[in-house]
N, C-alpha and C positions, 0 to 999 in steps of 0.2 A: 586447293591442290598444292602439293609440295614436291620437291625434287625427288624424293624417294617414291611417292605415290606414282609419279609420272615415269618412273623407271619402266613400268609396264604401260603400254600405250593407253591413253584415255580417249574414248570416242564420244563424239557429240553429233547426233543427227539433226539436220536443220534444212529449211528452205533457204535458198540463196538467190542473189541478184537484187535489183532494185532500180529506182528511177533516177538516182543521183549519179551523174557522169563525172568521174574523178578528174577527167582532163579539164574540167571547168572549175576545179576547186583550189586554184591558186597554189599555195605553198604545200598542199597535201600531195605527196608523190603518187604516181601510178596512173592506171588507165582502167577502163571497164566501168561497170555500173554496180552500185551498192545502195543500201538503205542509209538514211540519215543517221539512225542510231546503230550502234554496234550490234552484230548478231549475238555476241557473247562477251562478257567481261569476266576475266579470271584473276583471282587473287592468288599470287604465286609466292610460296615460301622456299627460298633457295637453300635453307638450312646450312648455310656456309659450306656447301659441298662443291661449289665451283663448276657445276655441270652446265653443259650446253642445253638449251631448251629449243625444241623443234616443234613447229606447227605445220601440218601438211593437210591437204584437202584431197579427198577421193570423191569423184563424181563423173557422170557421163558428159557433163558440160565442160566448156573451156572456162575454168575458174580463175579468179584472182584473189589475192589475200592482202589486206591492209591491216597493219598492227600499229597501235599507239602503245609504246613500251612503258615499262615501269619508270623509265627516266624521261618520259614524255617525248621521246623521239619517234619518228615515223619509219616503218619498214614496209616494203612492198614486194610482192612476187606475182609473176604471171605464169610462166611455164617451167619453173625450176623443178617441179615435182614430176610424177609419172604422167606420161601422155601430155595432155594440155592442162594439167592441174598445177596448183601453186604449192610452194614449200618455202618456209623461212626458218633458218637455223640461227639462233641467237647465242653467241659465245659467252660463257660465264655469266648467264642471265641473272640479274639481281632480283631480290624480292620486290614485290609490289604488284600493282594492278596492270593487267594487259587487256586493252580493248581491241577486239578483233571484228573486222568486217570481211565477210566472205562474199565476193561478188562474182559476176560473170562478165566475160569480155564483151559479149554482144548485147547484154541487157536482158536476155531471156531468163526467166525464173526456172529453177530446177532444184532437185533434192541433192544434198551432198552430206558427207561426213567429214567433220573437222577432227583431226587427231593431234593430241599433244603428247610429247614424249621427251624424256631427258636422256642425255648421252654423256659419257666421260668427256672432259674438255679436249677438244681437238679431234675427237673420233669422227670417222667418215661413215655416214649412214650407208648400209648395204642396200637400202631401198626395198627390202623385203623382210618381213618378220619371220621368225623361225617356224612355228606351228600354232594351230588354234589352241587357245587356252580358256577353258570354260570358267576358270576362277576369276577372270577379268569382269565377267558379267556383261549383259547387254540391256537394252531397253526393256523394262519390266512389262509383262503381260500377265494378267490374272484371268483365269478361265475355269468354269465349272463344267461338269458333265452336262451335255445337252446344249451348250452354247456354241455359237459361231461368231467369229470376228475376223476382220481384215486389217492389215497394217502395211502402209506404204513404206518403202525403203529403197536404198541403192544396193543392188546386188554386186558382188565381186570384192576384190581386195588384192593385197600384194603377197599373200602367202600362197605359194605354189605347192599344193598338197602332194603332188607326185615327186617333184624335184627335191623338195625339202625332206622327203622320207618321213612324213608325218604318219603316225600309226593310227590312221583313221579309216583305212580301207576305201579311200576316196581319191578323187582327182579334181582338177580345176583350180580356181583361184578364189580365196576367201579372205576376210579380214582376220586379224589375230584374235580380237575380242568378239564374242558372239554378237550378232545383230540384235537378238532378243533373248531374254531369259523368261521362259514361260513357267508360271507357277500354276499347276493344274490340280484341281480337286475332283477326284472321281466320285464324290458324293456317296460313298459306300457301295457303289455299283462296280460293274466290270465293263466299262465303255471302250469302244474303239476310238482312238484319238488320231485324227488325220491332219497333217500339215502339208501344204502345197504352195508352190510359188508359180506365178504367172506374170510375165513382164515382156520387155522389148528385146529379149535375147535368149540364148540357150543357157538356162540356169542349172545349177546343181544345189542339192539340199543336204546339209550336214547337221546331225543332231547328236548331242551328248545327253543321254536320258537320265532319269532320276537316280539310277544306280551307276552312273559314269560310264556306260557302254556307248560306243560310237555306232551311229546308224547313218547310211548314205544312200542317195538316189540321184540319178541323172535324168533319164527321159521316160518317166512313167506315163506322161501324157504329152504326145508330140515331142517338143523340145523342152518341156517344162516338167519339173520334178514333183513327186508326191510320195509321202510315206504314211502308212497307216500302222499304228501300234495297237495290237489287239490286247484287250484286257489291261488297258493302261492304268498304272498305279498313280496315286497322288504323289506329287513331288515337283522338283524343278527339272525342266528340260531346256537346255541351251541350244539355240538355233542359229545356224549360219546359212544365209542364202548367197551362194557364190555364182560364178560364171565359168563356163567350160573354157573360154578363152580369157585373155588377160584384161579385156575391156570391161568396164562397169556399165550398168544399165539400170533404168528404173524398173522396179518390180513390186509385186504385192504378195505378202505372205497371208495365207488364209488358214485359220485354226478352227477346226470343227470336231465335235465329238457326239457320240450317241448318248442316250440317257435322258432322264427327265430334267429339264432346266429348273434351276432354283435361283432365287435372288437373295441378296443380303448376306451371303455366306462368304467367309474368307478362305482362300485356298490353303491347303495344308502346308506345314513347314517343309522346306526342301530336305531331301534325304542326303544330298551331297554336302 
């Protein structure tokens, strides 16, 4: 990752928490519980741009963030981000390796999203991204007609679809980058493609389809969204699972389609 790549937020989904209590770790700062090994190590190239490098966490848990920086110094955050989440902003971050531990204050394990982003030196983060951007891409899903799969994730984000006047015909809160990029192969058929979310809160579902059109649903089933795309074409579908309110929650995205299942075939190249 370099300073220019991270100008657009880079998202990493992970399980967080652990058995190691930071308060018992001597010279290592912080509190909460982490794993012994880092959740992620990032090799960062500053490209002599002098940008600030921010790491922040989005989760339904009370998260903490411990970083061993490129200069081997320690940085720690508990509640500097949104809600009970962690955020660390490193001024004029140098090139090098950054080891990151994403923990939880209580020791419970949960799902979270770690986001890395660069800013002009001295800039103040607004705390919210502008609008959803399908070009950032999400966790890749490959699916053929006739297949069904489920994918766990954290629903919600800092983008307010209504207040930010995002041209998506939707409302609620999502991340800027898609949660998933679905590469779908219709297998020469005309299948119905259904995407639905079911979790611990009132979710919303936003999709940018293979031809870059926006699709949105809120409460198709109780407080959980579902969208069915008739005669779905092969291509890339970018998917956001958001929340009606600003809080995040654990959720599961289910992808299913009609048609005869087939194995060993690669989804068609995206149209976008």
